[in-house]
N, CA and C of each residue as an Amber inpcrd file, in Angstrom:
protein
   456
   3.4080000  54.8080000  31.4070000   3.7150000  54.0110000  30.2440000
   4.6190000  52.8390000  30.6090000   5.6710000  53.0770000  31.3720000
   6.6120000  52.0150000  31.7030000   6.1750000  51.2740000  32.9500000
   6.6580000  50.0390000  33.0520000   6.4410000  49.2110000  34.2270000
   6.7650000  50.0450000  35.4730000   5.9490000  49.9320000  36.4910000
   6.1580000  50.7290000  37.6920000   7.2540000  50.1330000  38.5580000
   8.2420000  50.9580000  38.8490000   9.3020000  50.5970000  39.7860000
   9.8460000  51.8990000  40.3470000  10.6950000  51.8230000  41.3670000
  11.2690000  53.0510000  41.9020000  12.0710000  53.8230000  40.8540000
  12.4480000  53.1580000  39.7570000  13.2870000  53.7950000  38.7530000
  12.4680000  54.4260000  37.6300000  11.1810000  54.1350000  37.5420000
  10.3630000  54.6600000  36.4620000  10.2890000  56.1780000  36.4980000
  10.1230000  56.7430000  37.6890000  10.0840000  58.2000000  37.7920000
  11.4120000  58.8050000  37.3630000  12.4890000  58.1290000  37.7180000
  13.8160000  58.6070000  37.3210000  13.9420000  58.6160000  35.7980000
  13.4010000  57.5980000  35.1390000  13.4620000  57.5620000  33.6780000
  12.7690000  58.7810000  33.0980000  11.5910000  59.0630000  33.5930000
  10.8280000  60.1580000  33.0180000  11.4990000  61.5110000  33.2450000
  12.3730000  61.6120000  34.2360000  13.0450000  62.8830000  34.4960000
  14.5000000  62.8600000  34.0290000  14.9120000  61.7730000  33.3940000
  16.3050000  61.6680000  32.9710000  16.4660000  62.2020000  31.5510000
  17.6980000  62.5930000  31.1990000  17.9250000  63.0590000  29.8320000
  17.7030000  61.9600000  28.7930000  17.7900000  60.7080000  29.2260000
  17.6210000  59.5930000  28.3080000  16.1600000  59.3070000  27.9950000
  15.2410000  59.8990000  28.7630000  13.8320000  59.5180000  28.6660000
  13.2500000  59.7370000  27.2840000  13.5630000  60.8400000  26.6440000
  12.9830000  61.1020000  25.3250000  13.3520000  60.0040000  24.3330000
  14.5940000  59.6070000  24.3510000  15.0350000  58.5750000  23.4120000
  14.3770000  57.2370000  23.7100000  14.3490000  56.8340000  24.9790000
  13.7800000  55.5320000  25.3280000  12.2730000  55.4970000  25.0900000
  11.5790000  56.5900000  25.4190000  10.1320000  56.6490000  25.1570000
   9.8850000  56.6050000  23.6600000  10.6880000  57.3230000  22.8870000
  10.5500000  57.2970000  21.4400000  10.7950000  55.8880000  20.8930000
  11.8190000  55.2100000  21.4120000  12.0860000  53.8410000  20.9790000
  10.8750000  52.9430000  21.2450000  10.2880000  53.0720000  22.4440000
   9.1120000  52.2650000  22.7720000   7.9660000  52.5790000  21.8130000
   7.7350000  53.8420000  21.5380000   6.6190000  54.2270000  20.6680000
   6.7850000  53.6760000  19.2530000   8.0100000  53.6400000  18.7600000
   8.2570000  53.0670000  17.4260000   7.9700000  51.5640000  17.4430000
   8.4640000  50.8770000  18.4600000   8.2250000  49.4340000  18.5820000
   6.7270000  49.1680000  18.6950000   6.0440000  49.9540000  19.4970000
   4.6010000  49.7920000  19.6700000   3.8580000  50.0250000  18.3500000
   4.2380000  51.0440000  17.6100000   3.5690000  51.3130000  16.3360000
   3.7300000  50.1460000  15.3670000   4.9300000  49.6140000  15.2580000
   5.1610000  48.4710000  14.3640000   4.3510000  47.2670000  14.8330000
   4.3960000  46.9880000  16.1340000   3.6900000  45.8200000  16.6810000
   2.1850000  45.9080000  16.4540000   1.6250000  47.0770000  16.6210000
   0.1680000  47.2190000  16.5440000  -0.3640000  47.4280000  15.1370000
   0.4830000  47.8760000  14.2170000  -0.0120000  48.2490000  12.8980000
   0.4930000  47.3830000  11.7450000   1.3920000  46.4630000  12.0280000
   1.9390000  45.6190000  10.9670000   1.8980000  44.1700000  11.4150000
   1.6400000  43.2890000  10.4780000   1.5280000  41.8680000  10.7770000
   2.9120000  41.2190000  10.7680000   3.7210000  41.5710000  11.7540000
   5.0850000  41.0360000  11.8370000   5.1280000  39.8620000  12.7990000
   6.1160000  39.0070000  12.6340000   6.2650000  37.8320000  13.4890000
   7.2240000  38.0730000  14.6460000   8.1690000  38.9940000  14.4430000
   9.1980000  39.2440000  15.4490000   9.6520000  40.6970000  15.3510000
   9.9480000  41.2740000  16.4850000  10.5400000  42.6180000  16.5070000
  11.9590000  42.4670000  17.0280000  12.9120000  42.8990000  16.2280000
  14.3090000  42.8690000  16.6210000  14.7110000  44.2110000  17.2100000
  15.3800000  44.1550000  18.3410000  15.8270000  45.3840000  19.0150000
  17.3470000  45.3780000  19.0900000  17.9350000  46.4630000  18.7130000
  19.3800000  46.5990000  18.6120000  19.9430000  47.2730000  19.8680000
  20.6600000  46.4950000  20.6680000  21.2770000  47.0300000  21.8830000
  22.8010000  46.9860000  21.7840000  23.3040000  46.8290000  20.5700000
  24.7430000  46.7280000  20.4030000  25.2980000  47.8700000  19.5620000
  24.7730000  48.0450000  18.3810000  25.3300000  49.0400000  17.4700000
  24.9610000  50.4640000  17.8440000  23.8280000  50.6560000  18.4980000
  23.3140000  52.0090000  18.6890000  23.3190000  52.4820000  20.1310000
  24.1810000  51.9320000  20.9630000  24.3660000  52.5020000  22.2840000
  25.1890000  53.7640000  22.0820000  25.2980000  54.6730000  22.9690000
  24.9650000  54.5760000  24.3840000  23.5120000  54.9340000  24.6610000
  22.9910000  54.2810000  25.6700000  21.6510000  54.5930000  26.1510000
  21.7090000  55.5880000  27.2940000  22.8500000  55.6390000  27.9640000
  23.0140000  56.4960000  29.1400000  24.3060000  57.2990000  29.0210000
  24.3070000  58.4460000  29.6370000  25.4100000  59.4040000  29.5420000
  26.7730000  58.7820000  29.8690000  26.8250000  57.9370000  30.8710000
  28.0980000  57.3400000  31.2850000  28.7950000  56.6270000  30.1300000
  28.0120000  55.9940000  29.2840000  28.5820000  55.2210000  28.1870000
  29.2950000  56.0990000  27.1600000  28.9140000  57.3620000  27.0740000
  29.5960000  58.2550000  26.1440000  31.0770000  58.3800000  26.4890000
  31.3760000  58.2880000  27.7710000  32.7600000  58.3610000  28.2320000
  33.3590000  56.9710000  28.4490000  32.6530000  55.9450000  27.9760000
  33.0510000  54.5410000  28.1260000  33.0940000  54.0900000  29.5810000
  32.3670000  54.7910000  30.4460000  32.2390000  54.3850000  31.8450000
  31.0580000  53.4410000  31.9790000  31.0680000  52.5770000  32.9930000
  29.9100000  51.6960000  33.1960000  28.7050000  52.4960000  33.6770000
  27.5300000  52.0040000  33.3400000  26.3110000  52.6620000  33.7990000
  26.0990000  52.3570000  35.2850000  25.2020000  53.1080000  35.9000000
  24.8430000  52.9050000  37.3090000  23.8000000  51.7880000  37.4080000
  23.6890000  51.1440000  38.5780000  22.6860000  50.0790000  38.7450000
  21.2610000  50.5380000  38.4180000  20.9250000  51.7940000  38.7250000
  19.5640000  52.2480000  38.4160000  19.3110000  52.3090000  36.9140000
  20.3600000  52.4750000  36.1170000  20.1810000  52.4540000  34.6640000
  19.7780000  51.0670000  34.1820000  20.3460000  50.0430000  34.8080000
  19.9320000  48.6820000  34.4550000  18.4470000  48.4920000  34.7380000
  17.9870000  49.0150000  35.8600000  16.5640000  48.8870000  36.2020000
  15.6830000  49.6960000  35.2650000  16.1520000  50.8400000  34.8150000
  15.3910000  51.6320000  33.8360000  15.2170000  50.8190000  32.5550000
  16.2890000  50.2010000  32.0880000  16.1880000  49.3800000  30.8720000
  15.3220000  48.1470000  31.1180000  15.4240000  47.5620000  32.3110000
  14.5560000  46.4200000  32.6300000  13.0930000  46.8390000  32.5790000
  12.7790000  48.0180000  33.1150000  11.4010000  48.5200000  33.0640000
  10.9400000  48.6920000  31.6190000  11.8160000  49.2340000  30.7880000
  11.4880000  49.3980000  29.3760000  11.2010000  48.0370000  28.7410000
  12.0540000  47.0620000  28.9970000  11.8610000  45.7380000  28.4070000
  10.5980000  45.0570000  28.9300000  10.2860000  45.2420000  30.2040000
   9.0380000  44.6640000  30.7410000   7.8300000  45.2890000  30.0580000
   7.8980000  46.5700000  29.7930000   6.8050000  47.2620000  29.1200000
   6.6590000  46.7630000  27.6870000   7.7760000  46.5990000  27.0000000
   7.7440000  46.0860000  25.6220000   7.1980000  44.6600000  25.6100000
   7.6400000  43.8140000  26.5470000   7.1670000  42.4310000  26.6140000
   5.6550000  42.3940000  26.8430000   5.1840000  43.2090000  27.7950000
   3.7450000  43.2390000  28.0830000   2.9600000  43.6640000  26.8480000
   3.4270000  44.6870000  26.1480000   2.7560000  45.1630000  24.9470000
   2.7730000  44.0890000  23.8630000   3.9100000  43.4200000  23.6670000
   4.0030000  42.3630000  22.6450000   3.0650000  41.2090000  22.9730000
   2.9740000  40.8540000  24.2430000   2.0620000  39.7770000  24.6470000
   0.6080000  40.1640000  24.3930000   0.2550000  41.4180000  24.6680000
  -1.1170000  41.8830000  24.4060000  -1.4340000  41.8340000  22.9180000
  -0.4900000  42.2720000  22.0900000  -0.6820000  42.2270000  20.6370000
  -0.8180000  40.7770000  20.1890000   0.0400000  39.8990000  20.6890000
  -0.0230000  38.4850000  20.3270000  -1.3490000  37.8440000  20.6990000
  -1.8490000  38.1810000  21.8820000  -3.1420000  37.6410000  22.3260000
  -4.2590000  38.1100000  21.4050000  -4.2570000  39.3890000  21.0520000
  -5.3000000  39.9280000  20.1710000  -5.2950000  39.2640000  18.8010000
  -4.1470000  38.9780000  18.2690000  -4.0880000  38.4270000  16.9150000
  -4.0590000  36.9030000  16.8850000  -3.9490000  36.2660000  18.0510000
  -4.0160000  34.8140000  18.1270000  -2.7120000  34.0840000  17.8490000
  -1.6010000  34.7630000  17.8280000  -0.2800000  34.1380000  17.6940000
   0.7580000  35.0610000  18.3140000   1.8300000  34.4950000  18.8200000
   2.7920000  35.3220000  19.5590000   3.5210000  36.3260000  18.6720000
   3.8750000  37.4260000  19.2710000   4.7780000  38.4010000  18.6620000
   6.1030000  38.2360000  19.3940000   7.0860000  37.6850000  18.7020000
   8.3770000  37.3980000  19.3100000   9.2210000  38.6600000  19.4330000
  10.0920000  38.6510000  20.4250000  11.0310000  39.7550000  20.6320000
  12.4540000  39.2090000  20.5780000  13.2810000  39.8400000  19.7600000
  14.6830000  39.4530000  19.6430000  15.5470000  40.6390000  20.0360000
  16.6790000  40.3500000  20.6570000  17.6030000  41.4090000  21.0680000
  18.9990000  41.1090000  20.5690000  19.5830000  42.0790000  19.8510000
  21.0010000  41.9870000  19.5240000  21.7440000  42.7470000  20.6070000
  22.6570000  42.0470000  21.2620000  23.3300000  42.5920000  22.4320000
  24.8490000  42.5550000  22.2410000  25.5550000  43.2460000  23.1220000
  27.0050000  43.0790000  23.1110000  27.3880000  41.6110000  23.2930000
  28.6210000  41.3350000  22.9970000  29.1460000  39.9790000  22.9140000
  29.2240000  39.2520000  24.2480000  29.4640000  39.9780000  25.3370000
  29.6330000  39.3160000  26.6320000  28.6850000  39.9240000  27.6610000
  28.4240000  39.1600000  28.7190000  27.5920000  39.6770000  29.8100000
  28.2080000  40.9270000  30.4140000  29.5080000  40.9210000  30.5800000
  30.1920000  42.0840000  31.1460000  29.9650000  43.3330000  30.2860000
  30.0840000  43.1930000  28.9720000  29.8550000  44.3290000  28.0820000
  28.3870000  44.7570000  28.1010000  27.4780000  43.7950000  28.2060000
  26.0520000  44.1260000  28.2880000  25.7850000  45.0220000  29.4940000
  26.2280000  44.5790000  30.6540000  25.9900000  45.3380000  31.8870000
  26.6630000  46.7070000  31.8020000  27.8300000  46.7640000  31.2090000
  28.5800000  48.0130000  31.0950000  27.7700000  49.0980000  30.3850000
  26.9750000  48.7120000  29.3700000  26.2080000  49.6980000  28.5970000
  24.7470000  49.8100000  29.0330000  24.3120000  48.9950000  30.0020000
  22.9520000  49.1330000  30.5140000  22.0030000  48.0070000  30.1590000
  22.5180000  46.9050000  29.6510000  21.6920000  45.7630000  29.2580000
  21.8500000  44.6720000  30.3230000  20.8010000  44.4530000  31.0950000
  20.8060000  43.4370000  32.1590000  20.3080000  42.1240000  31.5580000
  21.1260000  41.5410000  30.7090000  20.7110000  40.4010000  29.8990000
  20.2220000  39.2260000  30.7230000  20.9010000  38.9150000  31.8050000
  20.4610000  37.7500000  32.5860000  19.0530000  37.9660000  33.1290000
  18.7300000  39.1670000  33.5860000  17.3640000  39.4530000  34.0480000
  16.3770000  39.2990000  32.8970000  16.7370000  39.8010000  31.7200000
  15.8400000  39.6910000  30.5670000  15.5530000  38.2290000  30.2430000
  16.5780000  37.3960000  30.3100000  16.3930000  35.9760000  30.0120000
  15.6000000  35.2810000  31.1150000  15.9570000  35.5690000  32.3590000
  15.2900000  34.9440000  33.5090000  13.8000000  35.2780000  33.5290000
  13.4560000  36.5300000  33.1800000  12.0530000  36.9590000  33.2100000
  11.3230000  36.6930000  31.9000000  11.9910000  36.1090000  30.9250000
  11.3340000  35.8140000  29.6480000  11.0030000  37.0640000  28.8520000
  11.8240000  38.0950000  28.9570000  11.5340000  39.3570000  28.2770000
  11.8980000  39.3340000  26.7990000  12.7520000  38.3950000  26.4020000
  13.0770000  38.2340000  24.9790000  12.9150000  36.7660000  24.5930000
  12.6750000  36.5510000  23.2970000  12.4660000  35.1980000  22.7840000
  13.6620000  34.6840000  21.9910000  14.4810000  35.5910000  21.5150000
  15.6690000  35.2280000  20.7490000  16.7960000  36.1640000  21.1470000
  18.0100000  35.6210000  21.2150000  19.1890000  36.3970000  21.5770000
  20.1850000  36.3530000  20.4300000  20.6440000  37.5220000  20.0260000
  21.6300000  37.6370000  18.9540000  22.8390000  38.4040000  19.4920000
  23.7940000  37.7000000  20.1240000  24.9410000  38.3950000  20.6900000
  26.0070000  38.6870000  19.6340000  26.7310000  39.7580000  19.8730000
  27.8650000  40.0810000  19.0200000  27.5100000  41.0920000  17.9700000
  28.2580000  41.0550000  16.9090000  27.9940000  41.9810000  15.8290000
  29.1890000  42.8180000  15.4580000  30.2700000  42.6900000  16.2060000
  31.4630000  43.3990000  15.7490000  32.5110000  42.3850000  15.3560000
  33.2670000  42.7100000  14.3520000  34.2180000  41.7570000  13.7870000
  35.3300000  41.3900000  14.7530000  35.6610000  42.2490000  15.6940000
  36.7490000  41.9660000  16.6230000  36.4140000  40.8350000  17.5890000
  35.1490000  40.7130000  17.9940000  34.7950000  39.7250000  19.0080000
  35.1150000  38.3030000  18.5540000  35.0230000  38.0350000  17.2830000
  35.2780000  36.6960000  16.7690000  36.7290000  36.2860000  17.0370000
  37.6190000  37.2500000  17.0650000  39.0360000  36.9410000  17.2050000
  39.5270000  36.9640000  18.6460000  38.7600000  37.5640000  19.5660000
  39.2820000  37.7020000  20.9200000  38.4690000  36.9950000  21.9860000
  37.2810000  36.5820000  21.6850000  36.4210000  35.9940000  22.6950000
  35.7560000  34.7270000  22.1670000  35.1210000  34.0260000  23.0890000
  34.3670000  32.8400000  22.7210000  32.8840000  33.1160000  22.9640000
  32.0710000  32.5460000  22.1190000  30.6280000  32.6920000  22.2930000
  30.0640000  31.7340000  23.3400000  30.8820000  30.7990000  23.8410000
  30.3140000  29.7400000  24.6790000  29.5780000  30.2370000  25.9100000
  30.0720000  31.2680000  26.5950000  29.4040000  31.7300000  27.8140000
  28.0090000  32.2780000  27.5240000  27.9060000  33.1210000  26.5280000
  26.6100000  33.7480000  26.2590000  25.6370000  32.7520000  25.6190000
  26.1490000  31.8290000  24.8290000  25.2840000  30.7730000  24.2800000
  24.7680000  29.9040000  25.4200000  25.6560000  29.5460000  26.3360000
  25.2490000  28.7520000  27.4960000  24.1880000  29.4480000  28.3260000
  24.3220000  30.7600000  28.4890000  23.3330000  31.5150000  29.2560000
  21.9710000  31.4910000  28.5520000  21.9580000  31.7160000  27.2590000
  20.6960000  31.6600000  26.5200000  20.0450000  30.3010000  26.6360000
  20.8320000  29.2630000  26.4810000  20.2810000  27.9050000  26.5580000
  19.8190000  27.5510000  27.9700000  20.4870000  28.0990000  28.9760000
  20.0500000  27.8840000  30.3670000  18.5940000  28.3130000  30.5430000
  18.2010000  29.3690000  29.8480000  16.8250000  29.8730000  29.9480000
  15.9750000  29.4610000  28.7430000  16.4670000  28.4840000  27.9760000
  15.7510000  27.9280000  26.8260000  15.4050000  28.9850000  25.7770000
  16.3540000  29.8950000  25.5530000  16.2060000  30.9380000  24.5500000
  17.1500000  30.6160000  23.3960000  16.6700000  30.5840000  22.1600000
  17.5700000  30.3510000  21.0340000  18.5930000  31.4910000  20.9040000
  19.8110000  31.1210000  20.5590000  20.8950000  32.0950000  20.4400000
  21.4230000  32.0610000  19.0140000  21.4750000  33.2370000  18.3850000
  21.9340000  33.3820000  17.0130000  23.0880000  34.3980000  16.9900000
  24.3240000  33.9520000  17.2240000  25.4410000  34.8980000  17.2180000
  25.5610000  35.5920000  15.8570000  25.9850000  36.8240000  15.9090000
  26.1720000  37.5570000  14.6530000  27.4580000  38.3430000  14.6900000
């Protein structure tokens, strides 16, 4: 089901696999059965994706690759649906506020942007970030890859 990489087998044998496979199946069902223009994916409010995050520890590098494989699979599926219906199916991701926080929880945002895995970026979502950080870095990163950025 997922993009083939050395980490795909690890995903299927990891405790996180049921949740990630279920997430993909829900996204796939919506994409294939409803005439939607964009699928928004929440990577900020509903983490942790990996056990380490439960203890607020950073994830391992292989976890980033597992999530990258998931996103490549979702992108491929969205592109296939878009081709069949004659118009694109956009993918949006709400992510943590900073690149550092993204990587900490398993979101390899720069890879997603570089590979064109998402079409819209919605960073942030917690009220504290507005008072302690600036959006300029993450907005600049989105624009570097010509991805619209909608802070929230």
